[in-house]
C-alpha positions in Angstrom: 41.9 -9.6 23.5 38.5 -9.2 21.6 35.2 -11.3 21.8 33.8 -12.9 18.6 31.2 -10.9 18.2 33.4 -7.8 18.2 36.3 -9.3 16.1 33.3 -10.5 13.5 32.3 -6.9 13.6 36.1 -6.1 12.8 36.6 -8.2 10.1 38.7 -6.9 7.2 40.9 -8.2 4.7 42.1 -11.3 6.4 39.9 -13.9 8.3 39.8 -13.5 12.1 39.9 -16.1 15.1 39.2 -14.6 18.0 40.4 -10.8 17.5 43.4 -11.9 15.6 44.1 -12.5 11.7 46.5 -14.4 10.0 49.7 -12.4 8.8 50.4 -11.5 5.8 53.8 -10.5 4.3 52.2 -8.3 1.4 50.3 -6.3 3.3 51.7 -4.3 6.3 48.8 -4.0 9.2 48.5 -1.7 12.5 46.8 -2.2 15.4 43.7 -0.2 15.7 41.4 0.8 18.6 37.8 1.4 17.5 36.6 5.0 18.4 33.1 4.2 19.8 31.2 6.9 17.8 32.0 5.1 14.8 31.2 1.8 15.1 32.2 0.3 11.6 34.8 1.6 9.3 36.4 4.4 11.3 39.2 3.8 13.5 41.5 5.5 15.7 45.1 4.8 15.1 46.4 3.6 18.2 50.0 2.2 18.1 51.9 -0.8 16.3 52.1 -3.3 19.2 55.2 -5.8 18.7 53.9 -8.4 20.8 50.3 -8.8 18.9 49.7 -10.0 15.8 47.7 -7.1 13.6 43.8 -7.7 13.4 42.6 -5.5 10.9 43.2 -3.7 7.7 41.1 -0.6 6.5 40.6 -0.6 2.8 41.3 2.3 0.6 38.2 3.4 -0.5 38.2 7.3 -1.3 34.8 9.1 -1.1 35.8 11.6 -3.8 34.3 14.3 -2.1 35.9 17.1 -3.6 35.2 16.0 -7.3 31.6 15.5 -6.4 31.4 18.9 -4.8 33.3 20.3 -8.4 30.4 18.7 -10.3 27.8 19.6 -8.6 28.8 23.3 -8.3 29.2 23.0 -12.3 25.8 22.0 -13.0 24.7 24.6 -10.7 26.5 27.1 -12.5 25.2 26.2 -15.6 21.3 26.1 -14.8 21.9 29.6 -13.0 23.7 31.5 -16.0 22.9 29.4 -18.8 19.7 27.5 -19.3 16.5 29.7 -19.4 14.0 29.0 -16.8 10.7 27.8 -18.0 7.5 29.9 -17.3 5.9 26.9 -15.9 5.0 26.6 -12.3 4.4 23.2 -11.9 7.4 21.9 -14.1 9.4 24.1 -12.0 8.0 22.8 -8.5 9.0 19.6 -9.6 12.3 20.1 -10.8 13.1 21.9 -7.7 12.2 19.1 -5.8 14.1 16.7 -7.6 17.1 19.0 -7.8 16.9 19.5 -4.1 16.6 15.7 -3.2 19.8 14.7 -5.6 22.1 17.9 -4.1 21.2 15.5 -0.5 22.0 12.4 -2.5 25.3 13.6 -3.3 25.8 14.9 0.2 24.9 11.9 1.9 26.9 9.4 -1.1 30.2 11.4 0.2 29.8 12.6 3.9 27.1 9.9 5.1 28.5 7.5 8.0 29.2 4.4 6.7 27.3 0.9 7.5 28.3 -3.0 8.3 28.5 -3.6 4.5 31.3 -2.7 2.2 30.8 -4.4 -1.3 30.1 -3.6 -4.3 31.2 -0.1 -2.8 30.3 1.8 0.8 29.0 4.5 -1.3 25.9 2.6 -2.8 25.0 1.7 0.7 25.2 5.3 1.9 23.1 6.3 -1.2 20.4 4.0 0.0 20.6 5.1 3.7 19.7 8.8 2.1 17.2 7.1 0.0 15.6 5.9 3.3 15.9 9.6 4.6 14.2 11.0 1.6 11.3 8.2 1.4 10.7 8.9 5.7 10.4 13.1 4.6 7.8 11.8 1.9 5.7 9.3 4.1 5.5 12.3 6.9 4.8 14.9 4.2 1.6 12.2 2.7 1.2 11.6 6.4 -0.1 15.4 7.4 -2.3 15.8 4.5 -6.1 15.2 4.2 -7.1 12.1 2.4 -8.2 13.6 -0.7 -5.2 15.9 -1.2 -2.7 13.1 -0.3 -4.4 11.0 -2.7 -4.5 13.8 -5.4 -0.6 14.5 -4.6 0.3 11.3 -6.3 -1.2 12.8 -9.8 2.2 15.1 -9.3 4.2 11.4 -9.5 1.9 10.0 -12.2 -1.0 11.6 -13.8 -2.6 8.2 -13.9 -2.8 8.0 -9.9 -5.6 10.0 -7.8 -8.2 7.4 -9.3 -10.1 4.4 -6.9 -8.7 1.1 -8.4 -10.9 -2.4 -7.7 -9.0 -5.1 -5.6 -8.8 -8.5 -7.8 -10.2 -11.5 -5.7 -8.2 -14.5 -5.7 -10.7 -16.7 -4.3 -14.1 -17.9 -5.8 -13.9 -21.4 -7.5 -11.2 -23.2 -5.1 -11.7 -26.6 -7.5 -8.4 -27.9 -8.2 -9.4 -30.0 -11.2 -12.8 -28.1 -12.7 -14.6 -31.3 -14.6 -17.3 -29.0 -15.4 -14.9 -27.2 -17.7 -14.4 -29.3 -20.4 -11.5 -26.9 -22.7 -9.2 -27.0 -19.6 -10.1 -28.5 -16.4 -7.2 -26.9 -14.8 -8.0 -23.8 -15.3 -8.1 -22.3 -12.0 -4.2 -23.0 -11.7 -3.4 -21.2 -14.4 -5.2 -18.5 -13.6 -3.2 -18.3 -10.2 -0.1 -18.7 -12.8 0.4 -14.5 -12.8 3.7 -12.2 -11.9 2.8 -12.8 -8.1 4.5 -16.2 -8.7 7.6 -15.8 -9.6 7.9 -12.7 -7.3 7.0 -14.8 -3.9 10.0 -16.7 -5.1 12.6 -14.0 -5.4 10.9 -12.1 -2.3 11.5 -15.2 -0.1 15.0 -16.2 -1.8 16.3 -12.3 -1.1 14.2 -12.6 2.3 16.4 -15.6 3.5 19.4 -13.9 2.3 18.5 -11.3 5.0 17.3 -13.3 7.6 19.8 -16.1 7.6 17.6 -18.6 9.6 15.3 -21.3 8.6 13.1 -21.4 11.2 12.6 -17.6 11.1 11.9 -17.3 7.7 9.2 -20.4 7.7 7.6 -18.7 10.7 7.3 -15.3 8.8 5.6 -17.2 5.7 3.3 -19.2 7.5 2.3 -16.2 9.8 1.5 -13.9 7.0 -0.7 -16.6 5.4 -2.7 -16.7 8.8 -2.7 -12.9 8.5 -4.1 -13.2 4.9 -6.9 -15.4 6.2 -7.7 -13.1 9.3 -8.0 -10.1 7.2 -9.5 -11.2 4.1 -12.8 -9.3 5.3 -11.0 -6.1 5.0 -9.2 -6.5 1.6 -10.2 -8.9 -1.0 -7.0 -9.2 -2.5 -6.1 -11.7 0.5 -9.4 -14.0 -0.1 -7.4 -17.1 -1.9 -8.4 -20.8 -2.1 -6.9 -22.8 0.4 -4.7 -24.7 -2.2 -2.9 -20.9 -3.2 -2.4 -20.1 0.4 -0.5 -23.4 1.8 0.9 -25.2 -1.5 1.2 -22.3 -4.2 2.3 -20.0 -1.6 4.2 -21.7 1.7 5.3 -24.9 0.1 6.2 -24.1 -3.5 6.8 -20.1 -3.9 8.0 -19.6 -0.5 9.3 -22.9 0.6 11.5 -23.1 -2.8 12.6 -19.6 -2.1 13.7 -20.5 1.3 15.4 -23.6 0.2 17.1 -21.8 -2.3 18.5 -18.9 -0.1 19.6 -21.3 2.6 22.2 -23.0 -0.2 22.9 -19.7 -1.2 23.7 -18.7 2.3 26.1 -22.3 2.9 27.8 -21.3 0.0 28.8 -17.9 0.8 29.9 -19.3 4.7 31.9 -22.2 3.1 33.4 -19.3 0.8 37.0 -18.4 1.2 37.4 -14.7 1.9 40.7 -13.7 0.7 40.9 -10.8 -1.5 43.6 -10.0 -4.0 43.9 -6.8 -6.2 42.5 -6.5 -9.7 46.0 -5.9 -11.1 47.5 -8.3 -9.2 45.3 -11.2 -10.9 47.7 -12.4 -14.0 44.7 -14.2 -16.0 41.6 -12.5 -17.9 39.6 -15.4 -16.3 40.9 -14.8 -12.9 39.9 -10.7 -13.2 36.6 -11.5 -14.7 35.9 -13.8 -11.4 37.2 -11.1 -8.9 34.9 -8.6 -10.6 32.0 -10.7 -10.2 32.9 -11.6 -6.8 33.3 -7.9 -6.0 29.2 -8.0 -5.6 29.7 -11.0 -2.5 30.5 -9.8 0.9 33.6 -8.6 2.2 33.2 -11.1 4.9 30.7 -13.2 6.0 28.6 -13.2 9.7 26.4 -15.9 10.2 23.7 -14.9 11.9 22.6 -17.2 15.4 19.5 -15.7 17.0 19.2 -18.0 19.9 15.8 -16.9 20.9 15.6 -18.9 24.0 18.7 -18.0 25.4 17.4 -15.2 27.1 14.3 -12.9 27.6 15.9 -9.8 25.8 16.5 -12.0 22.7 13.6 -13.3 22.8 11.4 -10.0 22.8 13.9 -9.2 20.0 13.2 -11.5 17.6 9.1 -11.5 18.1 10.1 -7.8 17.4 12.0 -8.6 14.3 8.9 -10.9 13.3 6.6 -8.1 14.2 7.8 -5.7 11.9 8.4 -8.2 9.0 4.9 -9.0 9.1 3.8 -5.3 9.5 6.0 -4.1 6.4 4.3 -7.3 4.6 1.0 -5.9 5.3 2.0 -2.1 4.2 2.2 -3.6 1.0 -1.1 -4.0 0.1 -2.6 -1.5 2.4 -0.8 1.3 1.2 -1.4 0.8 -2.6 -5.3 -0.2 -1.4 -5.5 3.5 0.8 -3.3 5.8 -1.9 -5.4 3.9 -5.0 -2.0 2.8 -6.9 -2.1 -0.5 -9.2 -0.2 -3.8 -8.2 1.7 -3.2 -11.3 2.7 0.4 -10.8 6.3 1.5 -10.5 6.0 2.9 -7.6 5.0 -0.2 -5.7 7.9 -2.0 -7.4 10.5 1.0 -6.5 9.3 0.2 -2.6 10.2 -3.1 -2.8 13.3 -2.6 -4.4 13.9 0.2 -1.9 13.6 -2.5 0.9 15.6 -5.5 -0.8 18.4 -3.0 -0.7 18.1 -1.4 3.1 16.9 -4.6 4.6 19.9 -6.3 4.7 21.9 -3.3 6.3 19.1 -2.9 8.7 18.9 -6.7 10.1 22.8 -7.0 10.5 22.7 -3.6 12.7 19.7 -5.3 14.8 21.9 -8.9 15.1 24.9 -6.6 15.8 22.7 -4.4 18.5 21.2 -7.7 20.0 24.5 -9.7 20.1 26.8 -7.5 21.6 25.1 -4.5 23.5 27.5 -3.4 25.7 29.8 -2.7 22.2 27.3 -1.4 20.0 25.2 0.8 22.6 22.8 2.3 19.9 20.3 1.1 17.1 22.2 1.2 13.6 21.3 4.3 11.4 19.9 2.5 9.0 17.9 -0.4 11.1 16.1 2.9 12.8 15.0 4.6 9.5 13.7 1.1 8.7 11.5 0.7 11.3 10.5 4.9 11.0 9.2 4.1 7.6 7.0 0.8 8.8 5.5 2.6 11.5 4.8 6.0 9.4 3.3 3.7 6.6 1.2 2.1 8.7 0.1 5.3 10.1 -0.9 6.7 6.7 -3.1 3.4 6.5 -5.0 3.9 9.4 -5.3 7.9 8.7 -6.5 7.3 4.8 -8.8 4.5 5.6 -9.9 3.8 9.2 -13.0 2.6 8.4 -11.4 -0.6 6.7 -9.1 -1.3 9.1 -11.6 -0.9 12.2 -13.9 -3.4 10.0 -14.8 -6.2 13.0 -12.8 -9.0 12.7 -14.9 -12.5 12.6 -15.3 -13.9 15.9 -13.9 -17.4 15.1 -10.7 -15.4 14.1 -10.3 -13.3 17.0 -10.5 -16.7 19.1 -7.4 -18.3 17.4 -5.4 -14.8 17.5 -6.4 -14.5 21.3 -4.9 -17.9 21.7 -2.0 -17.6 20.1 -1.4 -14.9 22.0 -1.8 -16.4 25.5 0.3 -19.2 24.1 2.8 -16.8 23.6 2.9 -15.2 26.8 2.5 -18.5 28.9 5.4 -20.0 27.1 7.4 -16.5 27.4 6.4 -16.6 31.6 7.2 -20.0 32.1 10.4 -20.2 30.3 12.2 -17.0 31.5 10.5 -16.5 34.9 9.3 -19.9 36.2 11.5 -22.1 34.8 14.7 -20.0 35.7 13.5 -19.3 39.4 13.2 -23.3 39.9 16.7 -23.3 38.7 18.2 -20.4 40.8 16.3 -22.6 43.8 17.8 -25.8 42.9 21.3 -24.0 42.8 20.7 -22.8 46.4 
């Protein structure tokens, strides 16, 4: 009999309860024994048991490995035999690097191991896994360059880069209503209404779908505002008015994004996951609806983090919050040390990248934390996201150590020291002192 957490992992075409699914005459199923080396969609056929109901249906998804290999070979033959190579070293270098990356992506999309997500298509998530590898290798390359060479290397990507940029200060006049400005007394509010307002809302909507927990989202949202307060002496971009921190960001943008995300999670948890083939649906309206639902999850797992249940889960949740905050800070520090303007397409591509890999990584972390006896190693996407976040931070430290090492104001240091002491004290009380007292009472 499977545990509920393992049943969630094995969720296929039918809803599963305690390791078994409802039988269906339209879909002959076999009993499968999971192979430890392939934790998600790859299973080893075991046997058909007459006295047990079937537990899983393996979706028939073809990777088209031969087709992709044939097309790739044709393209390479064309470039080799029919196309004249330009006599431009810089152009050929860029083209060769891009071609190498594309060949690797073709290999990964067809051959890489699947993750926990299958919609809209497993190849989509394999693609982002391979993009994670390419991005991490790019970061490693940048890390091993000198500061000058690393910044000038960005010119090969975009000639407009490699030039120092001023940071925008969002502080200054913090009056909500400015009576001295007779033309527009509310100008301070309108000045803050830039593209980052909808970006904050959309970002926290997606983060809520990734974390799937209201409390963790609110803690991360509030903690990042405290980080902005603490680090505004390093980056002027962090200097904001008090109402911009707590009203515009936490309550309006972040709060509404989290609220909308929780409503979406509620709908996804209540939605029936009974899939039917497109050609078996008689009406056009049903076919269009089925095509739209292809971009929704194949099945749903509710995250129950339970950080106070044991020390391992508590430390894991603290680690997740820490890595989330570090990735958020990297967004600002990377564009500062690499001289990238906030509106540059590379900044947007990095955010799109984390949107696609964050959900997979969080699911793998949750599975690894929820059932460590079954998931004996951290998932591949979670491993890469952690490595990328750390590498980004190391680039920031190497490229501008003077900014990172600027002394933190004393009162800020006191606040963080008090917070760390409170967390350590609660940890000792909850998982050591309280547990020991309970053991003594039982004896």
